N, C-alpha and C positions, 0 to 999 in steps of 0.2 A: 730635144736640148742634149750636144754636144759634150763631153769629160771636157773637152778643150774649151766649147761658150762656156761651160761653169763656171772652169776657172779663171777664166775675164771677167768674167761674172762679178766673185769671190770676189777677183783683186780689187774689185772699184768698189770695196765697202771696208774702209781698212780696221775697224773696232772689228772684225771680225780673224783679225790676227793676236787679237789681245791673249794674253791670258789671265785666268779666273785660278787662286790659290796654285798655281806654277800646269795649272792646267789648261787643254787648247779650247776657250771657250763659245761652246756647241748653246747656238744661241735659238729659244723654241718656244721663243713669245713671241711670237709675231701679231697675236693678231689682241696685245698691246698696246703694243710699237714694231714699228718696220726699223731695220734700219736706215742710214740713210747714203745715199753715197755717192762716190765724192767732186761729182758734176755738182750736185745740189746743196752741199756747205760753202763750193766755190763760186753760188750765185750768188747766194748769200754775204760773200763775203766782197764778191764784187759790186753786187748792190750797195753797201755801207762805204767800202773805200771809194767809189767810183761816179754813182747816181742818187746819192740820198739829198733829197729833197719834197716838200709838201705837195704832194696831187693833185692835180686839177684848181685848184687856186691862184697860179703860180706864173706869172708872166714867163720872168730867167728860164735858163736855156735848163736846168738840173732839175725842172721843171717839171719845163715841157717830155723829157724822155723817161723822169721818173714814170709823168702817168704813160703814159704813150704804151713803156713795159707792163704798169700793171692791168691798162685795159685790154692787149696780146694776151695777159694772159687768159682774164675772161675768157677769151675766142678762143683759148685751147681748152678750158676749161669748157665751155663748148662743145666744142667740134666731142671734146674725150665723150661724155655724155650722151653726145647725136642729139642735143637741144634745138628746137625751131629757129631760137633767137639768141644770140650771146647779154639782150635785155633780160634775159631770166633765169642770170648766172646771179645769185648774191653770197659774194663774200661775208661770212661767218667766222667768229673765232672758233670753230667745229660743229660736230653733230653735235653737241646737249645744245648748242644757242640755239643751232638751226629748229632744232624742234620745239625747242622754248619757245620759239620767233614765233614759228604757227600756231601752238596752239596759244598761245595769249593773241596773236592781232587774225587768225581767223576765227579763238572765236572771240574776240571782241563781235567783229559785225556777223556772224550769226546764232552763235549757241546762245542757248536759254534755257531758266531749271526743264527741267523731266527729260529732255534732249541726253541723249547717248555716243562715249567716243565708243569703239570698239576697239581693242586692241589683240594680244596672246600672250601668255604663260609661259614664251620663250622669251622676252621684250627684255631688254637693259636695263638698267633702271632708269635711263635717259630717255627710252622710249615710255616710261612709268608713270614718272614725278611728275613731268611739267600737264600729264589729264590729266593726274588725278587734281591738281591746286586748280586745274581748271573747271574742275566738278565741285569742288570748295567753293568757286566762287563763283559759279551760277547755277548750284544745286541739281547738276548734271551724274549720269551714272557710266561708272564704269565696265563697261562686255567686258569678258576674259575669253579668247577662245582656246579649248583645252591643247596638247599632246594625246600622241596614245604612243603605246611603249616602245613605239623606235625613236620616239621623236619628232613624229612631224606630222601641222594641223590637221585638226578633224572638219575639213571644210562643212561636212553636212551640221552638224552645228554650229559654225559661222555662217555660213547661209541662215540659219532660223534663226538669225541673234540681229540678221541686217533686219530692219524696219522702219514706221514708216517715219519714229524719235530718233535715227542714228546719222548724227552731224557730221562722223568723217569717221576714218578705220588708219591707225597707225602701224604698220607692221614693218618685223626684219627682213629683208632679203635677206639674209643669213645668220643661223644664230651662232652667238661669239660663246657658249657652251656647246652645246649637241653637235656645229657646223652644216645641220638642216640646209639646205637652200628651199627656200619655201619656194611654191606657186606660182610667185607673185602676180602673175598676170593674168593668172585665174583669179587667184584675188583683187584683181582691180578693177576685170571684168563683173562680177555677181557685184561687187559693188555699187555699179557708174548703172545697173542695173538697177537700181535703188534710186538713182539720182548723189550718190556718195562719195565721195569725192575723200582717197588716199595717200595717206603720206609714205612713201619706204625710205626704214632708216636703211641706207644701205654702204656703213659704217665700214663691215664685214665683207663685202660683195664686190666691187670695186676694185680690192689690189689684186682679188683670182677667175672674177670671170669678165666677157664683157656687159659691157650695159648701154640702153641706147630707152631713154629716158620716151620716147616717141612711139615704140611701138609698144613699149609696153601699156603706154598710155599713162602713165605718174602723175598726178595732181603734182604731187609737190616729193622733191629727193633727194638726199643728202649724206654727206658724207663728209669726214680726217682726212686732213692733209697727212700726217703722223702716220698711218695705219697704210698709208700708198708712196711709203720711200721716201717724204714728205716731211717736209720742219713742223714743230707743235704750234700752236694758238691761233690756228690758220682753218677752215672748212669751207662746205658748197651746202648752202641752200639749190636746188631748182625749183622751177615751179612756173608753172604753168601763167601767161602772160595775165589772163583772165581774173585771176584768183589774186592775182599779187596786185593789183589794180584795184580788186574790190574789197577788201580788208587795210586795214590802220596802219601806219609804223609800227614800230616792235622799239622803237628809242625816239626820245627827237633831241636835235644838237646842231653842229656843222654836217653841209654837206647834202641833209637834208632833204633840203628845204631851197624851195624859187625864194619866196620872199618873206619878211619875218617884220609885223609891227605889236607895237603892244596890245590890238585892236584885234592883230588874225594873222598867223599863219598858213602860207602856202604851202605845200610839199612840190619836193622834187619827180620826177617822172624813174619810170623805173632805168634800168637798178639801186639808182643811187638812193630811192625814199628809202629804204633798207639798211640803206651802211651810214649809219652817223656817224661822225668826229671821221680823224683822220685813220687808214684806213690800213690796214699790215699789209704793204706798198712792198716791200720785201720779199714777206713770203707769200705774197702772189702770185710771185714771179720768180717761184723756191720748186709750186707746188709745180709750173708750166713744165721747171724744168723736169720734176720728177714724172710728172706723167707723160713728156718725152719720151725718156727711160724708158719707162715700164713699153711705150707704143713702140720704139722700138725695136724691146724684145719679142713684147707681139704675145695678146694676153690666151688667144689660142696656145702659144707656146707656153704659157705661164701653168696654163690650164692643164693643160697634157703634161709635166714635171709634177707639179703640187697633185697631183690624185696621185702617179706614177708614187710617189712617200709618204701620202694616202695609207696607198694599200699598200704599200710595201711594211709599212711599220707598224699597220691594225695584224697582220699576219704573224710579224715577229711579239706585239705582243702578248699577243694568248700562247707564247712559248712560261711563260709567268706563271706557276700557277692563285687561284683567284685571281685573277685578272679579269674587270666586269670594268667593257667601255662602257660611258653612259652615250646613248646618243647612236641609233646605228640607222640611220634616215638612208633610203636611197640612191637619193640625191643627196649626198655632201659633199662639200669641202671639203681644206687641209688642217682640221681640229677635231682633234682625240680630248676625250677629257675619260679620264677613268678611276675607279679603285682599285686597288687591291687588299681582296678578303678583308679586315677588322682595323688595317695601320689607317692614320689621320693623314690627310692627304700632304697637311704642312710637314708633316716630319718627314715625307717621302720627298717632296719638296725642299728643305733644309738641308735634307743630306745627300741631295742632286748638288743644288747649287758648291756643296764643297771640291764636288768632283770637276766643277767647269763649267756646270746643265739647266739654263737660263730656261725654267719653267716656270705656269703660272697655278697656286693654290688657291680657294678658295670655294666665293661662288661667287668671282669675276660679274659680279656688279650683276645676278642675277638671281637675289634671292625669290623671288616669287618662284622660279620655279628649284630652283633646288631643293627649295619646302615640297612643293610637291610631290619632289622626287624622295624623298624622306632619308635623305643623305648629309650629309653635315657638308660638302663639299666637293667638288674632287682634283687631279690634278690632269691640267691641261697644257695639252702640249703644244703648237700651232706654228705649224711650216709658212715658208717662206719661197721663191726660185733662186732664190741663195744657197739652198742647204742640201742637204745629200744625203743617198744611201748609206755612207760610208758613217756621219754621224749621227742616225740611226741605228746603224752595228755599235758603236761608241757610247753611244745611251742606253740603250739594251743592257749589254755586259756590268754598265753601270748602276741602272737600276736593277739588274740581280741581285747584287752585291748589296744594293739602297734592305732589299725586301732580307733579305739576310738575314741582313743588322736587325732589323724591325719586328721581324716574326719570332 
């Protein structure tokens, strides 16, 4: 990515010119949520001002046009993930709801007492708690894949966990704390040898690396729009058609039905079976706009640029005495979690904020991982394609100043 390309990209994100306590904003909290390009915000505005009508049910012009836009957005998502069919794309409120949907509906259809679910120690709470709730309801057992000292999954132990009681594996594609890119294709292949389906949490992967759900052979794949430059409150569940047809609806209401009588209700076909109520048809079109924006830049270009930022920032962080980076996997995304000596991460984050630098501190919704590492939390910097090496230089200067104040 050339400097001119980067300048043009940054111009698409007005928030990057904001002043924070009179300082230029340096936004390194992209793992929590990404900023939105002007075209996404304009798409939302256009939808509400010119295309706002409830979809699918109306015969009037606005309803028809809104329906077309919503269903075109579904096709855009399917193409982005390289899904086999657009009907395999379910719109949800985000990654969390998508995982809850699968845990509830798949669990209702296929799980019983004595069965097991496999997750990993590095999972976000949204990929732990729904499975714990399923285990409590059904009398099942949650099994956990550990990691090595670099923050990589122990695949030998994973192999040993797979058995006749395993009903599903649910795994992060990329760790939101460690940045580890997990070998999900191999994880899926090993599970399928035991006829076990796999859900992949793609919240931290789709903004950074190309994803092909067919090549991965993922049974379910989920992500959130707000982490890939889209709006909040909408996300995606991809599921193989045969599995989505085999599990019951997650919620009941309008849209997900074919017929309703007081004696019996029959359910709609895919994808509407899992989309009860009025969907976020404005959000879906804005998500599609965000995906087009990312595709215009190119995920390969994004991955190269962000890897450069990761490498450069890692090298510069080691200029600081007492630096300890948490997560040094060979395959890593643009996330760095760190501690400096005995300084509490919250104190570092608070002082960096006063210097205009947005980072994330704490357990990052991954308490089991943090507890296993026996640390209080971390400071996390997470990069996007609009970040620059110049911002990293300014961050290092600020961090050295903060560390000097706190030591």
